[in-house]
N, CA, C and O atoms as a CHARMM CRD file, in Angstrom:
* protein
*
  300
    1    1 MET  N    -25.93000  21.41300  95.34400 PROA 1      0.00000
    2    1 MET  CA   -26.64600  20.52400  94.20300 PROA 1      0.00000
    3    1 MET  C    -26.27500  20.80100  93.05300 PROA 1      0.00000
    4    1 MET  O    -26.63900  20.09100  92.11500 PROA 1      0.00000
    5    2 ASN  N    -25.45100  21.91900  92.85900 PROA 2      0.00000
    6    2 ASN  CA   -24.97700  22.09400  91.61400 PROA 2      0.00000
    7    2 ASN  C    -23.86300  20.99600  91.03000 PROA 2      0.00000
    8    2 ASN  O    -23.76400  20.50100  89.90800 PROA 2      0.00000
    9    3 ALA  N    -23.25400  20.85500  91.94900 PROA 3      0.00000
   10    3 ALA  CA   -22.41500  19.48600  91.60800 PROA 3      0.00000
   11    3 ALA  C    -22.89900  18.04700  91.36700 PROA 3      0.00000
   12    3 ALA  O    -22.18800  17.09500  91.04600 PROA 3      0.00000
   13    4 LEU  N    -24.03300  18.04700  91.54400 PROA 4      0.00000
   14    4 LEU  CA   -24.83200  16.87200  91.26400 PROA 4      0.00000
   15    4 LEU  C    -25.22800  16.96900  89.54200 PROA 4      0.00000
   16    4 LEU  O    -25.23000  15.95000  88.85200 PROA 4      0.00000
   17    5 LYS  N    -25.50900  18.13900  89.05700 PROA 5      0.00000
   18    5 LYS  CA   -26.03900  18.07200  87.79500 PROA 5      0.00000
   19    5 LYS  C    -25.52400  17.62600  86.66800 PROA 5      0.00000
   20    5 LYS  O    -26.32200  17.48200  85.74200 PROA 5      0.00000
   21    6 PRO  N    -24.39100  17.36000  86.47800 PROA 6      0.00000
   22    6 PRO  CA   -23.51600  16.63900  85.59100 PROA 6      0.00000
   23    6 PRO  C    -24.01000  15.04100  85.68000 PROA 6      0.00000
   24    6 PRO  O    -24.33700  14.39700  84.68300 PROA 6      0.00000
   25    7 LYS  N    -24.00700  14.54000  86.97100 PROA 7      0.00000
   26    7 LYS  CA   -24.22200  13.17200  87.19800 PROA 7      0.00000
   27    7 LYS  C    -26.09700  12.82800  87.17000 PROA 7      0.00000
   28    7 LYS  O    -26.61500  11.76000  86.84300 PROA 7      0.00000
   29    8 VAL  N    -26.73900  13.96800  87.57400 PROA 8      0.00000
   30    8 VAL  CA   -28.15000  13.82900  87.18000 PROA 8      0.00000
   31    8 VAL  C    -28.60700  13.44900  85.54300 PROA 8      0.00000
   32    8 VAL  O    -29.34300  12.55000  85.13800 PROA 8      0.00000
   33    9 GLN  N    -27.82100  14.56600  84.74900 PROA 9      0.00000
   34    9 GLN  CA   -27.73600  14.68500  83.40000 PROA 9      0.00000
   35    9 GLN  C    -27.37300  13.27000  82.69700 PROA 9      0.00000
   36    9 GLN  O    -27.89900  12.90900  81.64500 PROA 9      0.00000
   37   10 ASP  N    -26.54000  12.61700  83.31200 PROA 10     0.00000
   38   10 ASP  CA   -26.02000  11.38100  82.77100 PROA 10     0.00000
   39   10 ASP  C    -27.44000  10.45600  82.91900 PROA 10     0.00000
   40   10 ASP  O    -27.74700   9.61200  82.07700 PROA 10     0.00000
   41   11 CYS  N    -28.21400  10.73700  84.06400 PROA 11     0.00000
   42   11 CYS  CA   -29.27000   9.70100  84.09000 PROA 11     0.00000
   43   11 CYS  C    -30.32100   9.65700  83.02400 PROA 11     0.00000
   44   11 CYS  O    -30.96000   8.65400  82.70800 PROA 11     0.00000
   45   12 TYR  N    -30.45800  11.14400  82.37900 PROA 12     0.00000
   46   12 TYR  CA   -31.06400  11.53800  81.10500 PROA 12     0.00000
   47   12 TYR  C    -30.60600  10.81100  80.08700 PROA 12     0.00000
   48   12 TYR  O    -31.26700  10.00900  79.42700 PROA 12     0.00000
   49   13 ASN  N    -29.17900  11.15500  79.91500 PROA 13     0.00000
   50   13 ASN  CA   -28.48400  10.81200  78.71300 PROA 13     0.00000
   51   13 ASN  C    -28.73800   9.46600  78.50700 PROA 13     0.00000
   52   13 ASN  O    -29.29500   9.17200  77.44900 PROA 13     0.00000
   53   14 GLN  N    -28.43700   8.53900  79.32400 PROA 14     0.00000
   54   14 GLN  CA   -28.67500   7.20600  79.79200 PROA 14     0.00000
   55   14 GLN  C    -29.89600   6.62900  79.07100 PROA 14     0.00000
   56   14 GLN  O    -29.83300   5.88400  78.09300 PROA 14     0.00000
   57   15 PHE  N    -31.02900   7.06700  79.67500 PROA 15     0.00000
   58   15 PHE  CA   -32.54600   6.76000  79.40600 PROA 15     0.00000
   59   15 PHE  C    -33.44900   7.51800  78.56900 PROA 15     0.00000
   60   15 PHE  O    -34.48200   7.05400  78.08700 PROA 15     0.00000
   61   16 LYS  N    -32.97400   8.85000  78.39200 PROA 16     0.00000
   62   16 LYS  CA   -33.53900   9.76400  77.41400 PROA 16     0.00000
   63   16 LYS  C    -35.10600   9.75900  77.69800 PROA 16     0.00000
   64   16 LYS  O    -35.90800   9.67700  76.76700 PROA 16     0.00000
   65   17 VAL  N    -35.45400   9.84000  78.85900 PROA 17     0.00000
   66   17 VAL  CA   -36.87300  10.17100  79.49200 PROA 17     0.00000
   67   17 VAL  C    -36.83800  11.42400  80.17300 PROA 17     0.00000
   68   17 VAL  O    -36.25600  11.58800  81.24600 PROA 17     0.00000
   69   18 PRO  N    -37.66500  12.60200  79.34500 PROA 18     0.00000
   70   18 PRO  CA   -37.73100  14.00100  79.94400 PROA 18     0.00000
   71   18 PRO  C    -38.64600  14.23300  81.31100 PROA 18     0.00000
   72   18 PRO  O    -39.59200  13.55800  81.71900 PROA 18     0.00000
   73   19 GLY  N    -38.22400  15.05400  81.70300 PROA 19     0.00000
   74   19 GLY  CA   -39.41300  15.48500  83.06400 PROA 19     0.00000
   75   19 GLY  C    -38.60200  15.94300  84.03500 PROA 19     0.00000
   76   19 GLY  O    -37.40600  16.15100  83.82900 PROA 19     0.00000
   77   20 MET  N    -39.20500  16.14700  85.22200 PROA 20     0.00000
   78   20 MET  CA   -38.99600  16.59000  86.69000 PROA 20     0.00000
   79   20 MET  C    -38.43100  15.60300  87.51700 PROA 20     0.00000
   80   20 MET  O    -39.19000  14.74300  87.96200 PROA 20     0.00000
   81   21 ALA  N    -37.47500  15.57700  87.74600 PROA 21     0.00000
   82   21 ALA  CA   -37.07000  14.43000  88.78000 PROA 21     0.00000
   83   21 ALA  C    -36.95800  14.90600  90.09200 PROA 21     0.00000
   84   21 ALA  O    -36.00200  15.58700  90.46100 PROA 21     0.00000
   85   22 THR  N    -38.20300  14.46900  91.05500 PROA 22     0.00000
   86   22 THR  CA   -38.16800  15.44400  92.33300 PROA 22     0.00000
   87   22 THR  C    -37.84100  14.13000  93.16100 PROA 22     0.00000
   88   22 THR  O    -38.14900  12.98600  92.82900 PROA 22     0.00000
   89   23 PHE  N    -37.16100  14.51700  94.29800 PROA 23     0.00000
   90   23 PHE  CA   -36.75000  13.75200  95.39800 PROA 23     0.00000
   91   23 PHE  C    -36.68700  14.16700  96.41100 PROA 23     0.00000
   92   23 PHE  O    -36.65400  15.38800  96.56500 PROA 23     0.00000
   93   24 ASN  N    -36.64700  13.26900  97.51000 PROA 24     0.00000
   94   24 ASN  CA   -36.55400  13.64600  99.06400 PROA 24     0.00000
   95   24 ASN  C    -35.34800  12.93500  99.24400 PROA 24     0.00000
   96   24 ASN  O    -35.09500  11.97700  98.51500 PROA 24     0.00000
   97   25 PHE  N    -34.42300  13.37100 100.31200 PROA 25     0.00000
   98   25 PHE  CA   -33.16500  12.89400 100.78700 PROA 25     0.00000
   99   25 PHE  C    -32.85900  13.38800 102.27300 PROA 25     0.00000
  100   25 PHE  O    -33.21700  14.50000 102.66000 PROA 25     0.00000
  101   26 VAL  N    -32.23500  12.56400 103.00100 PROA 26     0.00000
  102   26 VAL  CA   -31.89200  13.06400 104.53800 PROA 26     0.00000
  103   26 VAL  C    -30.40100  13.12600 104.33200 PROA 26     0.00000
  104   26 VAL  O    -29.84500  12.33200 103.57400 PROA 26     0.00000
  105   27 ILE  N    -29.64500  14.19700 105.09500 PROA 27     0.00000
  106   27 ILE  CA   -28.31900  14.52800 105.05600 PROA 27     0.00000
  107   27 ILE  C    -28.06800  13.93900 106.80500 PROA 27     0.00000
  108   27 ILE  O    -28.55500  14.33900 107.86200 PROA 27     0.00000
  109   28 GLY  N    -27.12900  12.87600 106.50800 PROA 28     0.00000
  110   28 GLY  CA   -26.94000  12.15700 107.72600 PROA 28     0.00000
  111   28 GLY  C    -25.78700  13.22800 109.01000 PROA 28     0.00000
  112   28 GLY  O    -25.47100  14.35000 108.61600 PROA 28     0.00000
  113   29 LYS  N    -25.39500  12.88100 110.08200 PROA 29     0.00000
  114   29 LYS  CA   -24.56500  13.57600 110.89200 PROA 29     0.00000
  115   29 LYS  C    -23.22800  13.55300 110.44300 PROA 29     0.00000
  116   29 LYS  O    -22.39900  14.24700 111.03100 PROA 29     0.00000
  117   30 ASN  N    -22.84000  12.71300 109.29400 PROA 30     0.00000
  118   30 ASN  CA   -21.32200  12.95700 108.87100 PROA 30     0.00000
  119   30 ASN  C    -21.56600  13.68600 107.62700 PROA 30     0.00000
  120   30 ASN  O    -20.64600  13.72700 106.81000 PROA 30     0.00000
  121   31 GLY  N    -22.65200  14.25400 107.37300 PROA 31     0.00000
  122   31 GLY  CA   -22.68600  15.11900 106.14500 PROA 31     0.00000
  123   31 GLY  C    -22.94500  14.52800 104.75700 PROA 31     0.00000
  124   31 GLY  O    -22.96300  15.28200 103.78400 PROA 31     0.00000
  125   32 LYS  N    -23.17600  13.01100 104.60300 PROA 32     0.00000
  126   32 LYS  CA   -23.30500  12.21800 103.35600 PROA 32     0.00000
  127   32 LYS  C    -24.88200  12.27400 103.49300 PROA 32     0.00000
  128   32 LYS  O    -25.46000  12.67500 104.50300 PROA 32     0.00000
  129   33 VAL  N    -25.51400  11.80800 102.31400 PROA 33     0.00000
  130   33 VAL  CA   -26.92200  11.58500 102.04900 PROA 33     0.00000
  131   33 VAL  C    -26.90200  10.27700 102.65200 PROA 33     0.00000
  132   33 VAL  O    -26.04700   9.45800 102.31700 PROA 33     0.00000
  133   34 SER  N    -27.74400  10.03000 103.48100 PROA 34     0.00000
  134   34 SER  CA   -28.30200   8.48300 104.24800 PROA 34     0.00000
  135   34 SER  C    -29.15900   8.02800 103.62000 PROA 34     0.00000
  136   34 SER  O    -29.14000   6.80000 103.54000 PROA 34     0.00000
  137   35 SER  N    -30.22000   8.72400 102.93800 PROA 35     0.00000
  138   35 SER  CA   -31.31600   8.17100 101.97900 PROA 35     0.00000
  139   35 SER  C    -31.87600   9.17100 100.86500 PROA 35     0.00000
  140   35 SER  O    -32.04600  10.38300 100.99800 PROA 35     0.00000
  141   36 SER  N    -32.10500   8.44200  99.81300 PROA 36     0.00000
  142   36 SER  CA   -32.82200   9.54500  98.71200 PROA 36     0.00000
  143   36 SER  C    -33.98000   8.44100  98.13900 PROA 36     0.00000
  144   36 SER  O    -33.91100   7.21600  98.03500 PROA 36     0.00000
  145   37 THR  N    -35.01600   9.34500  97.82800 PROA 37     0.00000
  146   37 THR  CA   -36.06900   8.57300  97.26800 PROA 37     0.00000
  147   37 THR  C    -36.67200   9.59500  95.86900 PROA 37     0.00000
  148   37 THR  O    -37.00800  10.77300  95.99000 PROA 37     0.00000
  149   38 VAL  N    -36.69000   8.97600  94.85700 PROA 38     0.00000
  150   38 VAL  CA   -37.53600   9.79900  93.60200 PROA 38     0.00000
  151   38 VAL  C    -38.85900   9.62100  93.89700 PROA 38     0.00000
  152   38 VAL  O    -39.26300   8.54600  94.34100 PROA 38     0.00000
  153   39 THR  N    -39.58800  10.56700  93.69800 PROA 39     0.00000
  154   39 THR  CA   -41.20200  10.35300  93.85200 PROA 39     0.00000
  155   39 THR  C    -41.63900  10.75200  92.54900 PROA 39     0.00000
  156   39 THR  O    -40.76700  11.01600  91.72200 PROA 39     0.00000
  157   40 GLY  N    -43.07800  10.85600  92.16800 PROA 40     0.00000
  158   40 GLY  CA   -43.69600  11.07700  90.89600 PROA 40     0.00000
  159   40 GLY  C    -43.49200  10.26900  89.91600 PROA 40     0.00000
  160   40 GLY  O    -43.47900   9.04200  90.01800 PROA 40     0.00000
  161   41 LYS  N    -43.26100  11.12500  88.55300 PROA 41     0.00000
  162   41 LYS  CA   -42.93500  10.25800  87.34600 PROA 41     0.00000
  163   41 LYS  C    -42.00500   9.33700  87.25400 PROA 41     0.00000
  164   41 LYS  O    -41.96100   8.44800  86.40300 PROA 41     0.00000
  165   42 PHE  N    -41.12600   9.55700  88.25900 PROA 42     0.00000
  166   42 PHE  CA   -39.74100   8.69300  87.91400 PROA 42     0.00000
  167   42 PHE  C    -39.57300   7.49300  89.13300 PROA 42     0.00000
  168   42 PHE  O    -38.78900   6.55400  88.99100 PROA 42     0.00000
  169   43 ALA  N    -40.30700   7.64400  90.17400 PROA 43     0.00000
  170   43 ALA  CA   -40.55700   6.74500  91.11900 PROA 43     0.00000
  171   43 ALA  C    -40.64600   5.34400  90.64000 PROA 43     0.00000
  172   43 ALA  O    -41.70100   5.04900  90.07900 PROA 43     0.00000
  173   44 GLY  N    -39.54100   4.22300  90.78000 PROA 44     0.00000
  174   44 GLY  CA   -39.60200   3.22600  90.44900 PROA 44     0.00000
  175   44 GLY  C    -39.14600   2.98300  89.12200 PROA 44     0.00000
  176   44 GLY  O    -39.24100   1.84600  88.65900 PROA 44     0.00000
  177   45 THR  N    -38.74800   3.75300  88.57400 PROA 45     0.00000
  178   45 THR  CA   -38.28800   3.58000  87.12700 PROA 45     0.00000
  179   45 THR  C    -36.28000   3.42600  87.03700 PROA 45     0.00000
  180   45 THR  O    -35.42700   3.68600  87.88600 PROA 45     0.00000
  181   46 PRO  N    -36.19400   3.03500  85.98600 PROA 46     0.00000
  182   46 PRO  CA   -34.39500   2.77400  85.87300 PROA 46     0.00000
  183   46 PRO  C    -33.90200   4.31000  85.92100 PROA 46     0.00000
  184   46 PRO  O    -32.76400   4.46100  86.36600 PROA 46     0.00000
  185   47 THR  N    -34.62300   5.51000  85.51000 PROA 47     0.00000
  186   47 THR  CA   -34.04600   6.84100  85.60400 PROA 47     0.00000
  187   47 THR  C    -33.94200   7.25200  86.87600 PROA 47     0.00000
  188   47 THR  O    -32.92600   7.78600  87.32200 PROA 47     0.00000
  189   48 GLY  N    -35.44200   6.93000  87.82500 PROA 48     0.00000
  190   48 GLY  CA   -35.01700   7.15800  89.11500 PROA 48     0.00000
  191   48 GLY  C    -34.27800   6.37900  90.05800 PROA 48     0.00000
  192   48 GLY  O    -34.05000   6.88300  91.15700 PROA 48     0.00000
  193   49 ALA  N    -33.83800   5.13700  89.77800 PROA 49     0.00000
  194   49 ALA  CA   -32.82700   4.47300  90.29700 PROA 49     0.00000
  195   49 ALA  C    -31.56300   5.22300  90.40800 PROA 49     0.00000
  196   49 ALA  O    -30.85000   5.34500  91.40400 PROA 49     0.00000
  197   50 CYS  N    -31.36600   5.81200  88.96300 PROA 50     0.00000
  198   50 CYS  CA   -29.91600   6.23600  88.40600 PROA 50     0.00000
  199   50 CYS  C    -29.98400   7.78200  89.25800 PROA 50     0.00000
  200   50 CYS  O    -28.87900   8.12600  89.67900 PROA 50     0.00000
  201   51 VAL  N    -30.86800   8.52700  89.49300 PROA 51     0.00000
  202   51 VAL  CA   -30.73900   9.61100  89.88000 PROA 51     0.00000
  203   51 VAL  C    -30.60800   9.84300  91.56000 PROA 51     0.00000
  204   51 VAL  O    -29.97500  10.70500  92.17000 PROA 51     0.00000
  205   52 GLU  N    -31.41700   8.78200  92.04100 PROA 52     0.00000
  206   52 GLU  CA   -31.15100   7.94200  93.46400 PROA 52     0.00000
  207   52 GLU  C    -29.86200   7.90600  93.86400 PROA 52     0.00000
  208   52 GLU  O    -29.44400   8.59800  94.79200 PROA 52     0.00000
  209   53 LYS  N    -29.12900   7.07600  93.17400 PROA 53     0.00000
  210   53 LYS  CA   -27.74000   6.77600  93.17400 PROA 53     0.00000
  211   53 LYS  C    -26.73600   8.00000  92.94000 PROA 53     0.00000
  212   53 LYS  O    -25.67300   8.15600  93.54200 PROA 53     0.00000
  213   54 ALA  N    -27.25200   8.81900  91.98200 PROA 54     0.00000
  214   54 ALA  CA   -26.24700  10.07000  91.90900 PROA 54     0.00000
  215   54 ALA  C    -26.57500  10.99600  93.10600 PROA 54     0.00000
  216   54 ALA  O    -25.62700  11.56800  93.64400 PROA 54     0.00000
  217   55 ILE  N    -27.65600  11.16900  93.50800 PROA 55     0.00000
  218   55 ILE  CA   -28.29000  12.03000  94.74200 PROA 55     0.00000
  219   55 ILE  C    -27.15500  11.43200  96.46800 PROA 55     0.00000
  220   55 ILE  O    -26.83600  12.14600  97.41900 PROA 55     0.00000
  221   56 LYS  N    -26.90200  10.22400  96.28600 PROA 56     0.00000
  222   56 LYS  CA   -26.43900   9.51200  97.46300 PROA 56     0.00000
  223   56 LYS  C    -25.03500   9.71900  97.37500 PROA 56     0.00000
  224   56 LYS  O    -24.36700   9.35300  98.34100 PROA 56     0.00000
  225   57 THR  N    -24.34500  10.34000  96.20700 PROA 57     0.00000
  226   57 THR  CA   -22.82900  10.77300  96.10500 PROA 57     0.00000
  227   57 THR  C    -22.54100  11.99500  96.76600 PROA 57     0.00000
  228   57 THR  O    -21.37100  12.24500  97.05400 PROA 57     0.00000
  229   58 ALA  N    -23.64100  12.95600  97.10100 PROA 58     0.00000
  230   58 ALA  CA   -23.67700  14.44800  97.49300 PROA 58     0.00000
  231   58 ALA  C    -22.87700  14.25000  98.96600 PROA 58     0.00000
  232   58 ALA  O    -22.80300  13.22300  99.64000 PROA 58     0.00000
  233   59 THR  N    -22.35600  15.46000  99.21300 PROA 59     0.00000
  234   59 THR  CA   -21.88500  15.74700 100.66200 PROA 59     0.00000
  235   59 THR  C    -22.34400  17.15900 100.98300 PROA 59     0.00000
  236   59 THR  O    -22.38300  18.10300 100.19400 PROA 59     0.00000
  237   60 PHE  N    -22.72500  17.15300 102.41500 PROA 60     0.00000
  238   60 PHE  CA   -23.07300  18.53200 102.86700 PROA 60     0.00000
  239   60 PHE  C    -22.43500  18.50900 104.09200 PROA 60     0.00000
  240   60 PHE  O    -21.89000  17.53900 104.61900 PROA 60     0.00000
  241   61 PRO  N    -22.57100  20.02600 104.65900 PROA 61     0.00000
  242   61 PRO  CA   -21.85700  20.22500 105.95300 PROA 61     0.00000
  243   61 PRO  C    -23.17800  19.19400 107.01700 PROA 61     0.00000
  244   61 PRO  O    -24.40400  19.16000 106.92300 PROA 61     0.00000
  245   62 PRO  N    -22.23500  18.48300 107.95200 PROA 62     0.00000
  246   62 PRO  CA   -22.83600  17.54700 109.09900 PROA 62     0.00000
  247   62 PRO  C    -24.10500  18.13500 109.59600 PROA 62     0.00000
  248   62 PRO  O    -24.07600  19.35100 109.78900 PROA 62     0.00000
  249   63 SER  N    -25.24900  17.48500 109.84700 PROA 63     0.00000
  250   63 SER  CA   -26.49300  17.46300 109.95500 PROA 63     0.00000
  251   63 SER  C    -27.02300  16.64000 111.33600 PROA 63     0.00000
  252   63 SER  O    -26.34900  15.71900 111.79900 PROA 63     0.00000
  253   64 ASP  N    -28.35400  17.08700 111.96900 PROA 64     0.00000
  254   64 ASP  CA   -28.65300  15.83100 112.68900 PROA 64     0.00000
  255   64 ASP  C    -29.90300  15.20700 112.01000 PROA 64     0.00000
  256   64 ASP  O    -30.90300  15.02000 112.70300 PROA 64     0.00000
  257   65 GLY  N    -29.90500  14.87200 110.68500 PROA 65     0.00000
  258   65 GLY  CA   -30.78400  14.22100 110.04400 PROA 65     0.00000
  259   65 GLY  C    -31.53000  15.32100 109.08900 PROA 65     0.00000
  260   65 GLY  O    -32.65200  15.14200 108.61500 PROA 65     0.00000
  261   66 LEU  N    -30.97300  16.12900 108.94600 PROA 66     0.00000
  262   66 LEU  CA   -31.96900  17.28600 107.82800 PROA 66     0.00000
  263   66 LEU  C    -32.42400  16.44900 106.78900 PROA 66     0.00000
  264   66 LEU  O    -31.75800  15.53300 106.30600 PROA 66     0.00000
  265   67 SER  N    -33.89600  16.86300 106.34900 PROA 67     0.00000
  266   67 SER  CA   -34.52200  16.25500 105.31200 PROA 67     0.00000
  267   67 SER  C    -34.88600  17.67600 104.49100 PROA 67     0.00000
  268   67 SER  O    -35.24700  18.80200 104.83100 PROA 67     0.00000
  269   68 ALA  N    -34.59000  16.99500 103.21600 PROA 68     0.00000
  270   68 ALA  CA   -35.01800  18.04000 102.09300 PROA 68     0.00000
  271   68 ALA  C    -35.47600  17.53700 100.89900 PROA 68     0.00000
  272   68 ALA  O    -35.38200  16.33000 100.67700 PROA 68     0.00000
  273   69 SER  N    -36.00900  18.37400 100.01400 PROA 69     0.00000
  274   69 SER  CA   -36.71600  17.85500  98.91600 PROA 69     0.00000
  275   69 SER  C    -35.92100  18.89500  97.70000 PROA 69     0.00000
  276   69 SER  O    -35.38600  19.98400  97.91000 PROA 69     0.00000
  277   70 TYR  N    -36.02400  18.30400  96.65100 PROA 70     0.00000
  278   70 TYR  CA   -35.46400  18.93200  95.65700 PROA 70     0.00000
  279   70 TYR  C    -35.91000  18.41800  94.17500 PROA 70     0.00000
  280   70 TYR  O    -36.47400  17.32800  94.08200 PROA 70     0.00000
  281   71 ALA  N    -35.65700  19.19700  93.03500 PROA 71     0.00000
  282   71 ALA  CA   -35.93400  18.84200  91.76200 PROA 71     0.00000
  283   71 ALA  C    -34.99900  18.93700  90.88000 PROA 71     0.00000
  284   71 ALA  O    -34.19900  19.83900  91.13000 PROA 71     0.00000
  285   72 PHE  N    -34.74100  18.17700  89.67300 PROA 72     0.00000
  286   72 PHE  CA   -33.97400  18.40600  88.59200 PROA 72     0.00000
  287   72 PHE  C    -34.83400  18.36800  87.32200 PROA 72     0.00000
  288   72 PHE  O    -35.64100  17.47200  87.07500 PROA 72     0.00000
  289   73 PRO  N    -34.60300  19.34800  86.60200 PROA 73     0.00000
  290   73 PRO  CA   -35.45700  19.00700  85.23000 PROA 73     0.00000
  291   73 PRO  C    -34.42600  18.17500  84.44000 PROA 73     0.00000
  292   73 PRO  O    -33.21800  18.39200  84.53500 PROA 73     0.00000
  293   74 LEU  N    -35.06100  17.01600  83.49700 PROA 74     0.00000
  294   74 LEU  CA   -34.18800  15.91400  82.87200 PROA 74     0.00000
  295   74 LEU  C    -34.76400  16.20500  81.53500 PROA 74     0.00000
  296   74 LEU  O    -35.91000  15.90600  81.20000 PROA 74     0.00000
  297   75 LYS  N    -33.56500  17.02800  80.52700 PROA 75     0.00000
  298   75 LYS  CA   -34.03700  17.30800  79.48600 PROA 75     0.00000
  299   75 LYS  C    -32.73000  17.09200  78.63900 PROA 75     0.00000
  300   75 LYS  O    -32.74400  17.27700  77.42300 PROA 75     0.00000
């Protein structure tokens, strides 16, 4: 997740809305994020859409559809 920090920080730098960006994501069999959904304050916002796009660039070890939640502070 540390590799995503600069991309998520770019979302803050673009929209300048502080807060906690909480999201749910699913890691597919190929290790790529197959879905990402921002929840809470940033759901349905331009900042949230930016964070979702950033999260989808992550890669992990392959899984059988592992679901997880995470949060990044935007400041």
